[in-house]
C-alpha positions as CSV (number, residue, x, y, z in Angstrom):
1,M,65.7,51.8,112.2
2,A,68.2,54.5,111.3
3,E,69.7,54.5,107.8
4,H,73.3,55.6,107.5
5,T,75.5,56.7,104.7
6,R,79.1,57.6,105.7
7,N,81.6,59.9,104.0
8,G,84.7,58.7,105.8
9,A,85.6,62.2,107.2
10,A,87.2,62.1,110.6
11,G,87.3,64.9,113.2
12,G,85.9,68.4,113.0
13,T,82.5,67.2,111.9
14,V,79.5,69.5,112.2
15,C,76.2,67.6,112.8
16,V,73.2,69.4,111.4
17,T,69.8,68.0,112.6
18,G,66.9,68.7,110.3
19,G,69.6,69.0,107.7
20,L,67.4,68.0,104.7
21,G,64.8,70.6,105.3
22,F,64.3,74.2,104.1
23,V,67.1,75.9,106.0
24,G,69.0,72.8,106.9
25,H,69.9,71.6,103.4
26,R,71.3,75.1,102.4
27,L,73.2,75.2,105.7
28,C,74.8,71.8,105.0
29,H,75.8,72.9,101.5
30,A,77.3,76.1,103.0
31,L,79.3,74.1,105.5
32,L,80.6,71.8,102.7
33,D,81.6,74.9,100.7
34,L,83.7,76.0,103.7
35,G,85.4,72.6,103.7
36,R,83.7,71.4,106.9
37,P,82.8,67.7,107.2
38,V,79.0,67.4,107.6
39,R,76.8,64.9,109.2
40,C,73.2,65.5,108.2
41,V,70.6,63.9,110.5
42,D,67.0,63.9,109.4
43,S,63.9,61.7,109.8
44,L,62.5,62.7,106.4
45,V,59.1,63.1,107.9
46,G,56.9,66.0,106.9
47,S,56.4,68.1,103.8
48,Y,59.3,69.1,101.6
49,A,59.7,71.4,98.7
50,E,61.5,70.6,95.4
51,G,65.2,70.1,96.0
52,T,64.8,69.4,99.8
53,G,64.1,66.1,101.6
54,P,65.2,63.1,99.6
55,A,66.6,65.2,96.7
56,A,68.7,67.1,99.2
57,A,70.0,63.8,100.7
58,D,71.2,62.7,97.2
59,S,72.9,66.1,96.4
60,L,74.6,66.3,99.8
61,A,75.7,62.7,99.8
62,A,77.2,63.3,96.3
63,R,79.3,66.1,97.8
64,G,80.6,63.8,100.6
65,A,78.2,64.6,103.4
66,E,77.3,61.8,105.9
67,I,73.6,61.2,105.8
68,V,71.9,59.7,108.8
69,R,68.2,59.0,108.4
70,A,67.0,58.9,111.9
71,H,64.7,60.6,114.4
72,V,66.8,62.7,116.7
73,G,64.6,62.0,119.7
74,D,65.0,58.2,119.2
75,A,68.4,57.8,117.7
76,S,71.4,56.8,119.8
77,D,73.7,59.6,120.9
78,E,76.6,57.7,119.3
79,L,75.0,57.6,115.9
80,V,74.2,61.3,116.0
81,L,77.2,62.8,117.8
82,N,80.2,60.4,117.4
83,G,83.2,62.5,116.4
84,A,81.1,65.7,116.0
85,E,82.9,68.9,116.9
86,A,79.7,70.9,116.9
87,V,75.9,70.5,116.5
88,I,73.5,72.9,114.8
89,H,70.1,71.7,115.9
90,L,67.3,72.6,113.5
91,A,65.1,69.6,113.8
92,A,61.7,70.5,115.4
93,L,58.0,70.1,114.9
94,P,56.4,73.2,113.4
95,G,53.2,74.3,114.9
96,V,52.4,78.1,114.8
97,R,49.3,77.4,112.7
98,T,49.3,73.6,112.5
99,P,47.3,72.4,115.6
100,R,49.3,70.0,117.6
101,P,49.0,68.8,121.2
102,F,51.4,70.6,123.5
103,T,52.6,67.2,124.9
104,E,53.7,66.3,121.3
105,L,55.4,69.6,120.8
106,W,57.1,69.5,124.1
107,H,58.4,66.0,123.6
108,E,59.8,66.8,120.1
109,N,61.0,70.4,120.6
110,A,62.0,70.6,124.2
111,R,62.7,67.1,125.7
112,A,64.6,65.8,122.7
113,T,66.6,69.0,122.4
114,G,67.6,68.9,126.1
115,R,68.7,65.3,125.8
116,L,70.8,66.0,122.7
117,A,72.3,69.2,124.2
118,R,73.4,67.3,127.4
119,A,74.9,64.5,125.3
120,A,76.8,67.1,123.1
121,A,78.1,68.8,126.3
122,E,79.4,65.5,127.7
123,R,81.4,65.1,124.5
124,G,82.7,68.7,124.5
125,A,80.8,69.5,121.3
126,R,79.6,73.1,120.7
127,F,75.8,73.4,120.4
128,V,73.8,75.9,118.4
129,L,70.0,75.8,118.8
130,A,67.8,77.3,116.1
131,S,64.9,78.9,117.9
132,T,62.2,81.3,116.8
133,S,61.1,84.9,117.2
134,S,57.7,83.4,118.3
135,V,59.1,83.2,121.8
136,Y,58.7,87.0,122.1
137,G,55.0,87.0,121.4
138,D,53.4,90.4,121.2
139,A,56.6,92.2,122.4
140,A,56.3,95.5,124.1
141,R,59.6,96.7,122.8
142,L,60.1,97.1,119.0
143,P,62.5,96.3,117.5
144,T,62.7,93.5,120.1
145,P,66.1,92.9,121.7
146,E,67.2,89.5,123.0
147,D,66.7,90.5,126.7
148,A,63.0,91.3,126.2
149,P,60.8,89.1,128.4
150,P,59.5,86.1,126.5
151,S,55.8,86.0,126.1
152,P,54.9,82.9,123.9
153,L,51.3,83.0,122.5
154,G,50.8,79.4,121.7
155,P,52.0,75.8,122.3
156,Y,54.6,75.9,119.6
157,A,56.3,79.1,120.8
158,L,56.1,77.7,124.4
159,S,57.8,74.5,123.3
160,K,60.6,76.4,121.6
161,L,61.1,78.5,124.7
162,A,61.2,75.3,126.8
163,A,63.9,74.0,124.3
164,E,66.0,77.1,124.9
165,R,65.8,76.6,128.7
166,A,66.6,72.9,128.4
167,C,70.1,73.7,127.0
168,S,71.4,76.6,129.0
169,D,74.9,76.4,127.5
170,A,73.7,76.5,123.9
171,V,74.2,79.4,121.4
172,V,70.6,80.2,120.6
173,V,69.6,81.7,117.3
174,R,66.1,83.2,117.1
175,L,65.1,83.2,113.5
176,F,62.5,85.6,112.2
177,T,60.1,84.3,109.5
178,V,62.5,82.7,107.0
179,Y,61.4,82.6,103.4
180,G,63.0,81.8,100.0
181,P,63.5,78.9,97.6
182,G,62.8,75.5,99.2
183,Q,60.3,76.9,101.7
184,R,58.0,74.2,103.1
185,P,54.8,73.9,101.1
186,D,52.7,74.7,104.2
187,M,54.4,78.1,104.8
188,A,52.7,81.4,103.9
189,F,54.8,82.6,100.9
190,A,54.8,79.1,99.3
191,R,51.0,78.8,99.7
192,W,50.4,82.3,98.3
193,I,52.7,81.7,95.3
194,R,51.0,78.4,94.6
195,A,47.5,79.9,94.9
196,L,48.3,82.7,92.6
197,A,49.9,80.3,90.0
198,R,46.7,78.3,90.0
199,G,44.4,81.2,89.9
200,R,42.9,80.4,93.3
201,P,42.2,82.7,96.3
202,V,45.1,83.4,98.6
203,P,44.4,82.1,102.2
204,W,44.6,85.1,104.5
205,H,44.8,84.5,108.2
206,A,46.4,87.8,109.3
207,R,44.9,90.5,111.5
208,A,44.8,94.0,110.0
209,G,48.1,95.7,110.4
210,T,50.1,92.6,110.7
211,V,53.9,93.2,110.3
212,R,56.6,90.6,109.9
213,D,60.4,90.7,109.9
214,F,61.1,88.5,106.9
215,T,64.6,86.8,106.7
216,Y,65.9,85.4,103.4
217,V,67.0,81.8,103.8
218,D,70.7,82.5,102.8
219,D,70.8,85.4,105.4
220,A,69.5,82.9,108.0
221,V,72.3,80.5,106.9
222,V,74.9,83.3,107.4
223,G,73.5,84.0,110.8
224,L,73.7,80.3,111.8
225,L,77.3,80.1,110.6
226,A,78.2,83.2,112.5
227,A,76.7,81.8,115.6
228,L,78.7,78.6,115.1
229,D,81.9,80.5,114.8
230,R,81.4,83.5,117.1
231,G,78.3,83.0,119.3
232,L,78.8,82.9,123.1
233,P,77.4,79.8,125.0
234,G,74.3,80.7,127.0
235,E,73.5,83.8,124.8
236,A,70.7,84.3,122.4
237,Y,70.9,86.2,119.1
238,N,68.3,87.6,116.7
239,V,68.7,86.7,113.1
240,S,66.2,88.9,111.2
241,G,65.8,90.6,107.9
242,Q,66.6,94.1,106.7
243,A,63.4,95.8,107.9
244,P,59.9,94.8,109.1
245,V,57.2,94.8,106.4
246,R,53.5,94.9,106.5
247,L,52.1,91.5,105.5
248,A,49.9,93.3,102.9
249,D,53.0,94.9,101.3
250,A,54.7,91.5,101.2
251,L,51.7,90.1,99.3
252,G,51.9,93.0,96.9
253,V,55.5,92.1,96.1
254,I,54.5,88.5,95.5
255,E,51.7,89.7,93.2
256,R,54.1,91.7,91.1
257,A,56.6,88.8,90.9
258,V,54.0,86.3,89.8
259,G,52.1,88.8,87.6
260,R,48.6,88.2,89.1
261,K,46.4,90.1,91.5
262,A,45.3,88.2,94.6
263,A,41.8,87.5,95.6
264,L,41.8,86.9,99.4
265,E,40.1,84.1,101.2
266,R,39.8,85.4,104.7
267,M,40.4,82.8,107.3
268,P,40.3,83.0,111.1
269,A,43.3,84.6,112.7
270,S,45.6,82.3,114.8
271,G,45.8,83.2,118.4
272,G,49.4,81.9,118.5
273,E,50.8,84.6,116.2
274,A,52.1,88.0,117.1
275,R,50.7,91.0,115.3
276,I,54.1,92.6,114.8
277,T,57.6,91.1,114.8
278,A,60.7,93.2,114.5
279,G,64.1,91.9,115.5
280,C,66.7,94.2,117.0
281,R,70.1,93.3,115.4
282,R,72.4,95.4,117.6
283,K,73.7,92.4,119.5
284,S,73.9,90.0,116.6
285,G,75.6,92.7,114.5
286,S,78.2,93.5,117.1
287,E,78.9,90.0,118.4
288,L,78.3,87.9,115.4
289,R,78.9,90.5,112.7
290,Y,75.6,89.6,111.2
291,A,74.0,91.9,108.6
292,P,71.2,90.7,106.3
293,R,71.9,91.4,102.6
294,M,68.8,90.4,100.7
295,T,65.9,92.7,100.1
296,L,62.4,91.3,100.3
297,A,61.7,92.0,96.6
298,A,64.9,90.2,95.5
299,G,64.3,87.3,97.8
300,I,60.7,86.9,96.7
301,A,61.8,87.0,93.0
302,R,64.1,84.1,93.7
303,Q,61.4,82.1,95.5
304,V,59.0,82.7,92.6
305,A,61.7,81.7,90.1
306,A,62.3,78.4,92.0
307,A,58.5,77.7,92.1
308,R,58.4,78.4,88.3
309,A,61.3,76.0,87.7
310,A,59.6,73.3,89.8
311,S,56.2,73.7,88.0
312,P,57.1,74.9,84.5
313,G,53.4,74.6,83.4
314,R,52.2,77.2,85.8
315,R,52.0,80.9,85.0
316,L,54.5,82.5,87.3
317,G,55.6,85.6,85.4
318,A,58.7,86.3,83.3
319,R,62.2,85.2,84.2
320,A,64.6,87.7,85.6
321,P,67.4,88.8,83.3
322,A,70.8,87.1,83.7
323,R,73.3,89.0,85.8
324,A,77.0,89.3,85.3
325,A,79.2,87.0,87.4
326,L,80.6,88.6,90.6
327,S,83.8,87.8,92.5
328,R,83.0,85.2,95.2
329,S,84.8,83.1,97.6
330,G,84.1,80.2,100.0
331,W,80.6,79.0,100.3
332,E,79.3,82.0,98.2
333,S,81.0,80.4,95.2
334,G,79.2,77.1,95.8
335,A,75.9,79.0,96.3
336,A,76.4,80.7,93.0
337,A,77.1,77.4,91.3
338,R,73.7,76.1,92.6
339,G,71.9,79.2,91.3
340,W,71.7,81.1,94.7
341,E,72.7,84.6,93.8
342,W,75.3,86.1,96.2
343,P,75.6,88.9,97.1
344,P,72.0,89.7,96.4
345,P,71.2,92.8,94.3
346,V,69.3,95.7,95.8
347,V,65.7,95.8,94.5
348,R,63.4,98.6,95.4
349,Q,60.2,97.6,97.1
350,A,56.8,99.3,96.4
351,A,54.0,99.4,98.9
352,A,50.7,97.7,98.3
353,P,47.3,98.6,99.9
354,D,46.4,96.8,103.1
355,P,43.8,94.2,102.4
356,G,43.2,94.0,106.1
C-alpha cells in the first residue's frame, strides 16, 4: 500500500518519480530551492547511498515536499498526478551490468512509463523522461547527436529506448554516465572508491580503450531543469559532461583523490556496454542553454569527500581546503548550504596509464 505525506501545496506541483534516489533527491532539492512545490514518488526499493533513500525522504519532507512511497507502475494515477503541472520521470530499473530478464525491464521501464505519460497527457501535465546514452550503443558518429540511429546493446538499453517510444510527446533527456556524491553503491565510481578505501582490488570490467562521457550529478540536475523549462515535446536532448575521458584516466583521478594505487581485478566485459560514449551538446546547448560546469577531477573530489564523511574510519585522503563563499542565487544557494559547491572550481586533470 502507498504511504503518503502531504505538504499542502496546491497547483504548480512538479512530480518527480524516483525522487529519493541518486539524481532524484538532488533534483527535488533544486526544485524546492526554486520555490516549486514538489511531489516525490519513490518505492524505496533498491540500494541507496548515504543521504539518499529514507534519509532523503526525511530531509525533503522537512522542507515541505510531498512524499509518496509507492511503486509508479502500481500506484493510482490520482495519487501520483493529482494537481501536478509537470512530471519528471526518473524511476526505472537499472540493468546495464545487473542481469535482469527483459520482460521485467520492459514492464518497469517501458510499460509503466507509457502508462504514466498517457495519464499525464490526459491531465495536461508536461512530461520529462530521463533516458540514457545507452540507447546509442556503439555509435558510428562521435560525438553522438540526438538524431543518430539508436543501437541498444542489451536488454536495459532496449527497455529505455522502448520507454522513449512509449511517450512520443515527452521531453527526453539522455543522461551520460552520471557520477558524484550519493551515487548508488553498485555504480562504478562508488565501487572503486569503496575498494580503494578498504585496500581491496578494484573490479575492472572494461575493454581496453573504453571511453566515457561522465556527467556530474549537479550538471545532470541543471540539464533536467532546463528540459523542464525549455525542452520541446517529442524532442530528445543529450546531457553529458565536459569531455569524454578514458576509463583508465578516470580511475587515475580517483586514485589521486583517495591516495592509493589500485590493483585491478579483471572481470568479464559486459556485452551490453558501449566502448565509447561521447555526447554532442550542440542541440542541448542551443535549445536548453545547457553547459556542464564541473570538471571530472573536481567532481570526483566531491564524491570521495562524501564517501569519507559517510565512512570516517576509512582512509580516503586529505580533505580539500575550504573555499571562499561565492555569490549565488536560487537553487545554487540551497545547494551551497547543503555542501554542494556551485559553481564548481576548475581543476586540472592528469592522465593515467591505461591498465587495459
